[in-house]
N, C-alpha and C positions, 0 to 999 in steps of 0.2 A: 932960627936956631940952623946953621949949614950940614944937612949932611954930604957923607959923602957914597961915591957911585959902591965902594965895600962896603960903607953899611946897610944904603938900599940891598944890595944884592940879597946880603943874610935877612933883612926884612921880608922878604918875599919870601926867600927857603922857606921862614918857618914859617909862615901861612900856608905855604902849600902843605908846610905837615902836617899841618891841625886838622885842616879840612881833610884832609889824606884817614888823618886816624876816628877822625868822627863819622867819614862815613863806615870804616870795619868794623866803628861801635855799635853803630844806630841805625843805618841803612844794610848792609849788609848778611848782621845774623836774621832779622828780621824776617829776610826771605825765604830764608832757611825754612824758619819753624816755622810759617805760614805754608810752604811748598809741604814739609813734614805734615805740616796740621790735614791740612785741604786733601792728602795721600790716605791718612789713617780713615778720614771722617769715609772717603771714599769707600775702603778695604768693609770698613764696618756695616754699611748701610751695602756693601752686597755682599755681602755675609748674610746679613738679616733678613736679605730679600731673598734670600736666596733659601734662610734657615725656618723663616718664623711668616712665608707668606705660603695663602691657598690658592685654590685655580686660576680664581681672580685678581691676583697679584694683590691682594688686600694682606696688612699683616694684621695677626688676630691676636690679640692680649689676653692672658687669662691670669686669674690669682694662683700663685704658688700653693694658698692657703686654701679654697677654694676653687680646685678647678673643672669646677663645672660653668665657674662665670668664663664669655668669650664676650669678649670688646670689639671693634673698629680703630677703635681709638686709644691709646692713652690714659691713665685717668686714675683714681682709684681704685679699689673695690667695692660694689656698696652692700659687703656682708660685716665686714672689716675694716674696711677704711685702708689695707696696706695696698700700696703700690704696681698695679699689673704690671707686667711682661710679657713678652712675644712668648709667645707658644711655639715646643721647638719639634711638633710630629707634624705633619699630615696626613690626617685620617680623613681626609674627602675623596680619596682615590678607590676604595673596596665597603665592602657592608661595614658598621661598627658593628663591636658588639665589649665586653666587660669583657672576654678575654686575652685582645689580639690590641697590636697598635701599630701604625705604620708610620716607619721615620723616613725622611729624607738624606738624598742620600750628604748630605753636609753632616746632616746630624750623629748620624752613621760612621762617618770619620771620622765628625769628632768625639766621638763616645769608645770609636778602635773596636769594633766590634770583629767576632772573628767567630768562628763556627766548626764543625768539625763534623762528619755525619756518625751515623751511628752505625757500629757492626755489627755483624754477626759471629765473634770466633770463640774460639778455647781460651780462656781467661791462663793468663799466665802472671807468676809476681815471684821474684826474688824476697825471697826472703833470708834475713840477719838473725842467728838465733844466740843466744848466750847459753852459756856451757861449763863443765865439767868433765873432769878424766874419774873414772871409775876403775877401779875393782871386777872384772869380767865374776861375776859372781858361783859357775860354773864352775870356775879354777879353781873354788878354793876348798882348802881341807883339815878339817880338823883332827888333832894327832890327842885324842881319850883314851882315860884309864878303863881298863875293863873288865881289871879288878883290885878293890879297893888294896891300898901299899903307903908307904914313905917314901919319896921322892929324897933322893942317898944326892946326888951329884948332876949339877944342871950345866951343861951343856953347851947353851945357844942361852945365853944370858938379858941378851938383849931386844929388846925389838928392831924391825928391820937387818935381821942378820940374813945374807942370803943361806942358802943348810941345797945340801945333794942329798938327791933320794940314795937310802941306805946310811947318810953319818949320822953319831948317834950322837941324839941328842937331850938324855935324861938318863941318870942311870936310878931303879928302884927295887926299890927290901919289899916285898912282899910274903906270907905266913902260904897264901894261897900258891903263889907261884911256886914255892917250894914243895908245896906239896906231889907239883904236877909234875914237876920237874923229876923228885920219884918214881913215881910211876912211869914215867916216860925211860927212866932204865931199868928198873925191870922188865918193863915192857919190852925192850932193848935184845936183852939175855936171852927171851926166851919169842925171841922175835922168829926161831925158824921152827919151832912148835907152837907160836900161833902171833899169825902175820897180821891177823885183822885187828888186834888189839894195842899190837905196835904201831898201826897207821890211823887207831882211831888214837892212841896219847898226843902225834902227830901232830896232829886235823887238831887237838885242842889248842895246841900252840899258833898253829896256822889262825884260828877263831881271836886269837891274842894281842895278834898282829906279826906276830917275829917272822921273821922269814926262814926256807931253810937249810939256806947256811947256818942264821943263828940256831935252829935245832940241831944242825951238824956238827958242829960246833960243844951242843951240851951232850950227847951220844957220845962224840970222840973225849970227853973229858970223861968221861964214868963218875964224875962226881958231880953233888949241887951244890950250887953256885948261891953266895945270899945275895948277890945282886943283877941286877941282866938289865945288860940296855934299852934303854926305849929308842928306835933308830925314823928318821925321817920317810912318811909311803914315798915324797913325788920330791920335784924339783923347786924351788923358786923360795920365794922371802916371808918373811916371819911375822908374819902384821899382829898380832899379841900373843900377849908369855903369861899366862896364868898363876904359874905354878915356881915356887921358891926351891932352894936348899932346907930336904928336916919336912917339909910342905906336906901332912898328911893328906890323901885324897881318894874318891870314895871312886865305885864302878857308877862311868859316864862320862867324868869331870874333863871339862876340853882342856890339855893343857897347852895347849899352841892351839894356831890358829896361823896358815901356812899358803901365799896364796904367791900364782905361779902368773909373773906381770910379761911375758912374750905375750901374750894377746888379752888386751884391754877391750874395756865400756868406752866411747864417750859419746854421753848424754847432754841434750841440747832441749831449753827449756821453748817449749812454743804454745804461744798463747792461743784463749778459744777462735780468732778468726784468722788467724793461719792453720790450722787445724787439719780444717775443709779441702787444704792445698794439697796437704802431704803426704803421700803412699808409700809404701816398700819397699826400696826398691830404688827409689829418689835419688840421686849424686847427692854428697854432703860435699865443699869443699873443707876440710878444715883447720884455721888460722889458731899460733900460739903466739896470745900475745908477747911473751916473751921473749920470742925469735922469731920475730916479726917476716925472715927469710923463707919459715917452713912452713911451707903447707899437706895437707895430707889424704887423700881423696878416701872416702866412702862409703856407702847406701845404708841407704833405713835401715834397719832389721828390725826395728818395731816401735809402737804407734802406745806408749801408755792408755790403757782403757779408760782409765780413771783421772779429775783432773786436780791441782793440787789446792783444797780452797780458802786456802790463804796466797797465793802467789798468783790461782785462774792458770794457770799453764800444765800441761800434760807434755810427759818425756819421752823426747826422742834419740832411740839409742841406734849406733851402729858403733860395729867391731872394725876396732882395727890393728893390727897389727903389731905388735913394737916390741920386737927384739934388740933392738939399740939399746932398749930403755929409755930414749927421749920421758917417753910421758911418763909422770909421774903422777901417781892414785893423786885425788884431791886438785889436779892442776887446774888453773880455767883455759878454756878456752873460745873460741869462734866458731861460727859453720854458719856457710851460706846454700842454701837450698836453691835452684831452678825446679820453682815448681808448678803444674799445670793441674785444671782441674778439669776432669773427666771428659764431658760434653761441652759443646756448642754457648755459648750465651749473648745477648744483647749487651754493650758493652757502650760505654759512652769515660768521655772523660770525666776526672773527679772534676776538676777545678768548675766544669760547669752545672753544677748543683747548690741549689742555695736551699741553707740548715737555718728552720724557721722552728724549733723544739721536734715535734715529731713528723712536719711536716717536710717534702723532701721538692723541691717547684726547681722548671730549670725553664728556657724561653727558648722556642721549634721557630725558624723560620721557613715560612712559607714559601719556595721555590717557586708555586704553580701559577702566581704573579709576579708585575714586573718591576714594582715598587718594595723595599724593605719593609715586609711584614712579617712580627712579629707575633708568636702565641705562647701565653703562657700555659703550663702543662705542672698539674700537681702528677706526683711519681711516686710508687712505690720502686724503692731503691732494694738490690741484693749486700751482700758481701762487699770491700773495696782488695781489688787486684791492680795494686801495682799505682799509677796514675790514672786505671781507670774503675770504675765501678760496674757493677754485673747490676744490671734493670730488668726488673722484674715486670716492670707494670705500666706504661703511660707514652712509651713511642715505640716507634716498626722500623724495621733494617731500613739505613737509607733514609730518612729524613736527617735533615741535617739542623745542629743544636749548638748553641750559644755559647763558649767554652772562656771567649775574653771579653771583657764590658758588657756582661753580665749584669753586675749591679749598675751599672747607669743606666740599661736598658729600663732595670725593677724600679727606679727612682721616676724614670718616663711615670710607669703603668703606675706609680702610689700618687704621682701629682694631678697622673688624670683620674682618679678615685675610679683603678682597676684594680681585680684581681691580683695581688702582687705580695710579697714577705707577711709585712704587717697587715692586712686588707682584705681578708679572707668573703666581704659584705659589700665588692662594687657597688658603684653607683647611693651606699649610704653616707659616705666622707667617716666608716669607721678607721679608718687604712690612713687617715689624717693623719698629719701632728699636733700636739694642743697646743697651746699661751695659758701656764696659769691664769687662772680668774676669771675665764672665757670659755663659753660653749659655741661650735665650732657649728653648730647644728642649724640651719637655715633658715629649719620652721621655731627654737628656741630665741632668736635675736632679729629681732625686727629694725630701721634703721632707727627710729625713738630711741630706743634701745642704746644703739651706736651712738647716739650722740651726745646723750645722758654719761653713757661712759667715759663716750668724752672730754666732755669737763669737768670731769671730779679732777 
């Protein structure tokens, strides 16, 4: 078979193309992956050498379940058979104890440890309190019946009505009132001869709540009226109406309750932990949820001395001017108080505290050494002040406490069987996690029992 030059050229081109594609598919990527694997291996080896070696450069291995185990080479735990892992601390640079640990530079960076100094300052707290508008009790007036009688004509016949001082509220018929009018008229006719008797008759009407204007009207009219008007003694709004037409009232009956709303109370509910920060005179910013743009400035005028047993709160009262009557009784409001405690206290960041029931722990950085040494402290806390806690005992001013990464440090303490959140008996393995069906104590499980357990 004879091939033309053109066919030979085409065949050579296909052959070269196949070789090139084969090189791309099998040769190129393999080299890249090998280089990447080599680079990752070098980085991993460098990380292990930097993080898990002692002063002699040896990698120390331990068991995550039995941190007292220390080996110079990888393998399995002689107690539980778990695979050993490199330790992450370098505790050979300072004296060892059950309440401190030295961490390598790489371990500290990996845990993202951050510290802050213990300060001695006056605690401050921004307190947000719910509340409501209430009627100022000092501006409430009861319109009372001073004598028995029958209500004849109700002038103010609904709750919430606005009333001015001196305006009639109702009329009343009373036999005692008729007798008193007769005495007044008789005394008026004899006032030149006996002015004291006339003044005594007038005083009787004053004590019954009648004004001098009403008394003069009776005298000038010269005759007894069957009904007399009961007039409002104050300006305000009728908060309650307790009488109706033709209702008989006795002496002392409260017919109306009138309140002046031009000055009201804003009563906020403060929880027990906030009461200690609040004092009379503290500034309050009052916000009305129904009108987001409206705020009022007031001061703490009164702190309730009794805590409500159901809500566990105490009332914080402020007096607020309300000339425009924008604040309505029982309207919900929110108050903000910038409060301070009277004296200086030791303060630590709230995030530095680890809670375990009644115990409070934190980690303190030892600044007297060149290594990253952390000490665990069991402290006595006071109340919380915003982002800080008042501390009563356990640290001193200027010490550095860990506020970020403390949970990771605590896990290292726990793995090392040191004093920590879950371990109050360091060195005994009491705080170590346990596995079902396995007693983690070395004295209670020997190698023979471990082998029998593995063969089952």
